[in-house]
C-alpha positions in Angstrom: 5.2 14.8 32.8 4.4 18.2 31.5 7.2 20.2 29.9 5.9 23.7 29.5 9.0 25.0 27.7 8.7 22.3 25.0 4.9 22.9 24.6 5.5 26.6 24.2 8.2 26.1 21.7 6.0 23.8 19.7 3.2 26.4 19.7 5.6 29.1 18.5 6.6 26.8 15.6 3.0 26.4 14.5 2.1 23.0 16.1 -1.5 23.8 17.1 -3.1 21.2 19.4 -6.0 21.8 21.6 -3.8 20.6 24.5 -0.1 20.0 24.3 1.7 18.9 27.4 5.1 18.9 25.8 5.9 15.3 26.9 9.0 13.8 25.3 8.9 10.9 22.9 11.0 8.6 25.2 8.5 9.2 28.0 5.6 8.4 25.7 7.3 5.3 24.5 7.8 4.1 28.0 4.1 4.8 28.8 3.1 2.9 25.7 5.2 -0.1 26.7 3.5 -0.1 30.2 0.0 0.1 28.7 0.6 -2.5 26.0 -1.4 -3.1 22.9 -5.0 -2.0 23.4 -7.4 -1.4 20.4 -10.2 0.3 22.4 -7.9 2.6 24.3 -6.1 3.5 21.1 -9.3 4.5 19.4 -10.4 6.6 22.4 -7.0 8.3 22.6 -7.0 9.2 18.9 -10.4 11.0 19.3 -8.8 13.5 21.7 -7.1 16.6 20.2 -4.3 16.3 22.6 -0.7 15.9 21.2 0.3 13.1 23.6 -2.9 11.1 22.9 -2.4 11.4 19.1 1.2 10.1 19.6 0.2 7.3 22.0 -2.7 6.0 20.0 -0.6 4.5 17.1 2.0 3.2 19.6 -0.6 1.0 21.4 -2.8 0.1 18.4 -2.4 -3.6 17.6 -1.6 -3.6 13.8 -3.1 -7.0 13.1 -6.6 -6.1 14.2 -7.1 -2.5 13.1 -9.4 -2.3 10.1 -8.4 -0.2 7.0 -11.4 2.1 7.6 -10.0 3.2 11.0 -6.6 4.0 9.3 -8.5 6.0 6.7 -10.2 8.1 9.4 -6.9 8.6 11.2 -5.3 9.9 8.0 -8.2 12.3 7.4 -7.7 13.6 10.9 -3.9 13.9 10.8 -3.0 17.6 10.9 0.7 17.7 11.5 4.0 16.4 10.2 4.9 15.2 13.7 1.8 13.0 14.0 2.1 11.7 10.4 5.7 10.7 10.8 5.1 9.0 14.2 2.0 7.2 13.1 3.9 5.9 10.0 6.8 4.7 12.2 4.8 3.3 15.1 1.8 1.7 13.3 1.4 2.2 9.6 4.5 0.3 8.5 3.4 -2.7 10.6 -0.1 -3.0 9.1 -0.8 -6.2 7.1 -2.0 -3.9 4.2 0.8 -1.3 4.7 2.0 -1.5 1.1 -1.5 -1.1 -0.3 -2.1 2.0 1.8 1.4 3.5 1.0 0.9 3.3 -2.7 -2.5 4.9 -2.4 -1.1 7.7 -0.2 1.9 8.6 -2.4 -0.6 9.2 -5.3 -2.7 11.6 -3.2 -2.7 15.3 -3.6 -2.5 15.7 0.1 1.0 16.4 1.5 0.6 14.5 4.8 -0.7 11.4 2.9 2.3 11.6 0.6 4.6 11.9 3.6 3.1 8.9 5.3 3.2 6.9 2.0 6.9 7.5 1.4 7.8 6.9 5.0 5.9 3.6 5.0 7.5 2.5 1.7 10.9 3.4 3.1 10.4 1.1 6.1 9.1 -1.7 3.9 12.0 -1.4 1.5 14.4 -1.5 4.6 12.7 -4.8 5.6 13.5 -6.1 2.1 9.9 -6.0 0.8 10.2 -5.8 -3.0 7.5 -4.2 -5.0 6.0 -5.9 -8.1 6.4 -4.3 -11.5 3.2 -2.2 -11.2 4.4 -1.0 -7.7 7.8 -0.1 -9.1 6.2 2.0 -11.9 3.8 3.7 -9.6 6.5 4.4 -7.1 8.9 5.9 -9.6 6.2 8.1 -11.2 5.2 9.5 -7.8 8.8 9.8 -6.7 9.7 12.0 -9.7 6.6 14.2 -9.2 7.4 14.7 -5.5 11.1 15.5 -6.0 10.0 18.3 -8.3 7.6 19.7 -5.8 8.2 22.4 -3.2 7.4 20.5 0.0 10.6 19.8 1.9 9.2 17.2 4.3 7.8 15.0 1.5 11.0 15.4 -0.6 13.0 14.2 2.4 10.8 11.2 2.9 10.9 10.4 -0.8 14.7 10.7 -0.9 15.0 8.4 2.1 12.7 5.9 0.4 14.6 5.8 -2.8 17.8 5.1 -0.9 16.2 2.0 0.6 14.6 1.1 -2.7 18.1 1.1 -4.3 19.4 -1.2 -1.6 16.9 -3.9 -2.7 19.3 -4.9 -5.4 21.2 -3.8 -8.5 18.1 -3.7 -10.7 16.3 -1.4 -8.3 19.4 0.8 -8.0 19.5 1.1 -11.8 15.8 1.9 -12.0 16.2 4.6 -9.4 19.4 6.1 -11.0 17.7 6.3 -14.4 14.5 7.9 -12.9 16.5 10.5 -10.9 18.8 11.2 -13.9 15.7 12.2 -15.9 15.1 15.1 -13.5 18.8 15.9 -13.0 19.1 14.5 -9.5 22.0 12.4 -8.4 21.7 10.4 -5.3 24.7 8.2 -5.5 
């Protein structure tokens, strides 16, 4: 499965894994499907500093059994945007405590935590999950801070999340519009 050209390109772009085979995401998804959900194998894969292992681990982790402490460790060990985004999409959004983690992460000073938090919230909003009043206030506060920051990846995730937040209903849309107007950003 190795793709040396892809692996070399990733190295040149700054993705620094101990081992990177350059395997494509579709091939890894196919492999994850064949393996199925497997907690022990997922944990073992995550421990390896190999790109493909870090991508496969969240794909095969059963979200209903993974304890929050394992997710905390994985977040601490996440070192790239690629792994943060894929873990958010393949696992974190499906956790029974996804919203709790996402709100904690968007309030973090760490860029990859913020990235995961906004990506997870975006997916939850897409599924129609509405935040409570405290969640709305916390989300809007962090959204405004991030949109005024310099990190493009986190800004992109935040903008995506606010689009999905606005689609929850007219009240959410007005809250988002007013918040964005306060920092001279127009989304709609």
